[in-house]
MARPAZA-669335 format. One record per residue (C-alpha): residue in three letters; x, y, z. Coordinates in steps of 0.05 Angstrom, whole numbers, padded with zeros to 5 digits, always signed. Example, Ala and Ser with C-alpha at 12.3 -4.5 7.8 and 13.67 -1.06 7.14 Angstrom:
2
ALA+00246-00090+00156;SER+00273-00021+00143;
% end
This chain:
361
UNK+01821+01689+02532;UNK+01794+01617+02531;UNK+01771+01567+02584;UNK+01800+01491+02594;UNK+01744+01447+02620;UNK+01719+01383+02637;UNK+01664+01367+02586;UNK+01637+01302+02547;UNK+01657+01282+02484;UNK+01618+01227+02435;UNK+01673+01224+02382;UNK+01644+01172+02335;UNK+01580+01137+02324;UNK+01560+01080+02372;UNK+01623+01095+02416;UNK+01612+01110+02488;UNK+01627+01185+02509;UNK+01682+01199+02540;UNK+01711+01247+02596;UNK+01756+01304+02560;UNK+01784+01370+02569;UNK+01762+01422+02515;UNK+01779+01499+02504;UNK+01721+01544+02511;UNK+01730+01620+02489;UNK+01707+01678+02517;UNK+01641+01705+02498;UNK+01639+01751+02437;UNK+01586+01803+02413;UNK+01512+01773+02423;UNK+01552+01698+02472;UNK+01536+01681+02538;UNK+01590+01638+02579;UNK+01554+01596+02625;UNK+01582+01558+02689;UNK+01543+01503+02683;UNK+01510+01480+02752;UNK+01464+01415+02730;UNK+01447+01383+02661;UNK+01395+01327+02660;UNK+01411+01267+02612;UNK+01357+01264+02547;UNK+01353+01219+02504;UNK+01372+01264+02450;UNK+01438+01267+02477;UNK+01440+01178+02463;UNK+01403+01203+02404;UNK+01465+01246+02380;UNK+01516+01187+02413;UNK+01487+01142+02354;UNK+01489+01178+02302;UNK+01406+01192+02289;UNK+01417+01262+02285;UNK+01478+01271+02251;UNK+01556+01251+02236;UNK+01573+01313+02255;UNK+01626+01286+02304;UNK+01661+01300+02352;UNK+01589+01326+02390;UNK+01585+01358+02460;UNK+01534+01331+02485;UNK+01483+01360+02542;UNK+01426+01411+02536;UNK+01381+01407+02592;UNK+01411+01458+02631;UNK+01412+01509+02688;UNK+01470+01547+02721;UNK+01495+01618+02726;UNK+01520+01671+02670;UNK+01598+01682+02680;UNK+01607+01739+02623;UNK+01579+01765+02577;UNK+01595+01791+02508;UNK+01597+01852+02473;UNK+01524+01887+02467;UNK+01489+01832+02512;UNK+01440+01870+02559;UNK+01388+01814+02568;UNK+01429+01777+02617;UNK+01488+01797+02665;UNK+01544+01764+02702;UNK+01517+01722+02764;UNK+01453+01718+02738;UNK+01416+01641+02746;UNK+01384+01615+02679;UNK+01355+01561+02645;UNK+01380+01550+02581;UNK+01348+01532+02516;UNK+01345+01517+02442;UNK+01297+01561+02420;UNK+01349+01631+02414;UNK+01284+01673+02372;UNK+01311+01717+02320;UNK+01264+01770+02319;UNK+01263+01765+02252;UNK+01232+01704+02217;UNK+01164+01702+02176;UNK+01143+01679+02252;UNK+01170+01727+02303;UNK+01140+01783+02245;UNK+01076+01749+02247;UNK+01081+01757+02333;UNK+01087+01683+02323;UNK+01161+01675+02368;UNK+01145+01603+02394;UNK+01155+01578+02322;UNK+01216+01613+02301;UNK+01247+01589+02248;UNK+01315+01619+02254;UNK+01327+01602+02320;UNK+01411+01609+02331;UNK+01467+01597+02371;UNK+01535+01613+02390;UNK+01575+01635+02327;UNK+01646+01623+02359;UNK+01662+01536+02365;UNK+01686+01513+02427;UNK+01747+01457+02408;UNK+01778+01393+02439;UNK+01854+01417+02460;UNK+01885+01398+02389;UNK+01834+01450+02355;UNK+01787+01397+02330;UNK+01712+01444+02329;UNK+01661+01413+02375;UNK+01590+01402+02352;UNK+01546+01420+02413;UNK+01480+01389+02426;UNK+01420+01427+02404;UNK+01469+01484+02408;UNK+01483+01481+02478;UNK+01542+01424+02497;UNK+01516+01430+02584;UNK+01557+01363+02595;UNK+01612+01414+02613;UNK+01629+01452+02672;UNK+01624+01520+02634;UNK+01593+01523+02556;UNK+01587+01590+02502;UNK+01515+01600+02486;UNK+01477+01651+02439;UNK+01453+01701+02494;UNK+01381+01686+02468;UNK+01399+01618+02492;UNK+01396+01637+02576;UNK+01329+01653+02610;UNK+01337+01682+02678;UNK+01290+01652+02729;UNK+01291+01660+02813;UNK+01359+01632+02836;UNK+01322+01596+02895;UNK+01296+01535+02840;UNK+01345+01473+02840;UNK+01383+01468+02787;UNK+01377+01411+02775;UNK+01294+01410+02768;UNK+01296+01479+02734;UNK+01349+01458+02679;UNK+01306+01402+02663;UNK+01256+01453+02627;UNK+01300+01461+02575;UNK+01284+01402+02540;UNK+01238+01347+02561;UNK+01194+01364+02622;UNK+01186+01437+02577;UNK+01165+01396+02516;UNK+01115+01347+02562;UNK+01078+01398+02597;UNK+01079+01445+02537;UNK+01037+01389+02488;UNK+00992+01390+02541;UNK+00988+01468+02560;UNK+01014+01500+02500;UNK+01001+01461+02438;UNK+00943+01411+02464;UNK+00901+01469+02493;UNK+00875+01425+02555;UNK+00832+01473+02599;UNK+00791+01464+02660;UNK+00744+01400+02662;UNK+00777+01373+02603;UNK+00796+01299+02598;UNK+00864+01281+02574;UNK+00903+01210+02562;UNK+00980+01200+02550;UNK+01002+01145+02515;UNK+01078+01133+02533;UNK+01103+01158+02613;UNK+01171+01169+02605;UNK+01202+01238+02621;UNK+01164+01267+02567;UNK+01098+01235+02576;UNK+01095+01249+02652;UNK+01118+01320+02647;UNK+01045+01321+02595;UNK+01012+01288+02651;UNK+01034+01334+02711;UNK+01014+01394+02659;UNK+00947+01369+02648;UNK+00940+01373+02715;UNK+00975+01447+02722;UNK+00917+01461+02664;UNK+00854+01450+02706;UNK+00838+01372+02685;UNK+00787+01329+02710;UNK+00811+01264+02681;UNK+00879+01242+02670;UNK+00894+01172+02630;UNK+00961+01152+02630;UNK+00979+01097+02593;UNK+01043+01053+02583;UNK+01054+00983+02580;UNK+01103+00977+02644;UNK+01062+00987+02715;UNK+01128+01012+02744;UNK+01123+01073+02697;UNK+01046+01073+02707;UNK+01064+01082+02790;UNK+01108+01146+02770;UNK+01051+01173+02724;UNK+01004+01181+02780;UNK+01044+01212+02825;UNK+01059+01256+02775;UNK+00989+01272+02772;UNK+00949+01215+02724;UNK+00877+01202+02756;UNK+00876+01127+02728;UNK+00925+01085+02695;UNK+00929+01041+02638;UNK+00965+00973+02626;UNK+00957+00971+02543;UNK+00990+00905+02545;UNK+00928+00877+02589;UNK+00875+00907+02541;UNK+00856+00949+02484;UNK+00878+01023+02507;UNK+00825+01057+02461;UNK+00762+01021+02495;UNK+00796+01034+02561;UNK+00802+01107+02554;UNK+00731+01109+02517;UNK+00706+01066+02580;UNK+00733+01123+02633;UNK+00707+01180+02596;UNK+00633+01155+02584;UNK+00639+01129+02525;UNK+00658+01186+02482;UNK+00744+01180+02488;UNK+00786+01237+02516;UNK+00793+01313+02498;UNK+00858+01314+02485;UNK+00906+01262+02469;UNK+00975+01263+02474;UNK+01028+01209+02440;UNK+01091+01214+02477;UNK+01115+01148+02449;UNK+01131+01166+02367;UNK+01110+01114+02344;UNK+01054+01092+02279;UNK+01009+01030+02322;UNK+01002+01090+02379;UNK+00988+01147+02345;UNK+00938+01109+02319;UNK+00914+01090+02386;UNK+00910+01163+02405;UNK+00880+01182+02342;UNK+00819+01128+02356;UNK+00816+01146+02427;UNK+00798+01219+02427;UNK+00727+01247+02438;UNK+00693+01274+02362;UNK+00723+01338+02352;UNK+00781+01322+02404;UNK+00856+01336+02390;UNK+00911+01293+02385;UNK+00979+01323+02401;UNK+01048+01280+02366;UNK+01108+01297+02423;UNK+01128+01242+02411;UNK+01191+01227+02359;UNK+01186+01187+02308;UNK+01242+01155+02264;UNK+01244+01171+02191;UNK+01230+01099+02160;UNK+01161+01104+02194;UNK+01103+01112+02156;UNK+01019+01121+02183;UNK+00967+01102+02143;UNK+00906+01116+02176;UNK+00828+01127+02122;UNK+00822+01185+02097;UNK+00743+01190+02118;UNK+00759+01176+02187;UNK+00803+01242+02195;UNK+00737+01277+02161;UNK+00690+01249+02201;UNK+00714+01254+02269;UNK+00739+01326+02261;UNK+00785+01357+02307;UNK+00858+01371+02312;UNK+00914+01324+02294;UNK+00976+01372+02319;UNK+01055+01357+02326;UNK+01090+01397+02383;UNK+01158+01420+02372;UNK+01189+01428+02440;UNK+01121+01434+02473;UNK+01109+01499+02432;UNK+01141+01539+02485;UNK+01169+01612+02492;UNK+01222+01611+02533;UNK+01223+01682+02556;UNK+01152+01672+02572;UNK+01137+01608+02603;UNK+01210+01585+02639;UNK+01199+01644+02688;UNK+01127+01614+02697;UNK+01138+01561+02709;UNK+01201+01553+02763;UNK+01140+01613+02804;UNK+01094+01548+02799;UNK+01149+01507+02822;UNK+01175+01541+02878;UNK+01102+01555+02900;UNK+01092+01483+02911;UNK+01044+01481+02851;UNK+01094+01445+02795;UNK+01128+01386+02826;UNK+01192+01391+02776;UNK+01237+01354+02833;UNK+01204+01286+02819;UNK+01227+01282+02747;UNK+01303+01287+02781;UNK+01309+01205+02789;UNK+01381+01210+02812;UNK+01443+01261+02810;UNK+01503+01240+02786;UNK+01575+01254+02766;UNK+01604+01282+02699;UNK+01633+01217+02691;UNK+01580+01170+02692;UNK+01541+01200+02631;UNK+01548+01133+02595;UNK+01515+01090+02661;UNK+01451+01128+02647;UNK+01454+01126+02579;UNK+01448+01047+02606;UNK+01397+01067+02654;UNK+01354+01097+02597;UNK+01328+01023+02579;UNK+01310+01000+02651;UNK+01250+01035+02651;UNK+01263+01068+02729;UNK+01290+01127+02709;UNK+01260+01198+02691;UNK+01323+01230+02692;UNK+01396+01229+02711;UNK+01417+01295+02724;UNK+01493+01308+02722;UNK+01516+01357+02783;UNK+01565+01400+02782;
% end
């Protein structure tokens, strides 16, 4: 049996997305069919549309999603029809060298559904990050489904599927922010603001938000920043040092992904402090630092991939904190939109006013 559903498809590099009918097969062994309730519009989806990931067009976009399992394939026991789940793109394999060493959050062999979703003419679709959730239903590997409390808002919960988890995890998992620490976050978009929220959640005493846009800095204060720095108006490195007793922050999280902001992060940390790169650079970017400074300042230079998260561990815990009122995931939902408004949401990304547009079905 197959299912005909509406979905957002990117057919060619740079071309506007289109709303089309696609064919979704019933789940096979190890697969689950999920009825999508909400899906965030992420910059990664725009990168797919622009050909910045690869050229495997047409793409079925969307990956920050939550929904309800409609059916499962043979051998599936982890989730059942009716379960409310958040989708993720780290379905751990259990067999790679990272998994076998007890580090599944670094799984090197994550997997997706084996069957393909298609256009009505049979053309195979490439689902964004192996999910493809700008669709009324999508087919995923069961490991991409994490069951959470049904009381959570789907619009808020789905954001843990990518950007919000990346930021929170950059602070908690990768940066190991602890009670009383000082933290600076450079770049206050959705991921940066999530890193701020994560730092406060972990008990940081000082959380400094750095950006060139005062509107973004105001939003950063709402999610937990104790101080703000507009880096257009002065040297952010000096400003961070002034706010940390002249020493620099214990953890500096770079959420832009540019060499110049990474250098700011490097020099804005305290001796033996930690720099976490969670902003995504482009292939042509190069970084140059004096090797003596790398050696002399000590500490750690880390990159954070999906917040070093383990969905089965982190999603339920963060949803519980959300339902307790200790993590304001709703603050990241700027607007809810219809499925046919994704292209307009891409345009609004560049304005600085939107943390996340979320498609609600």
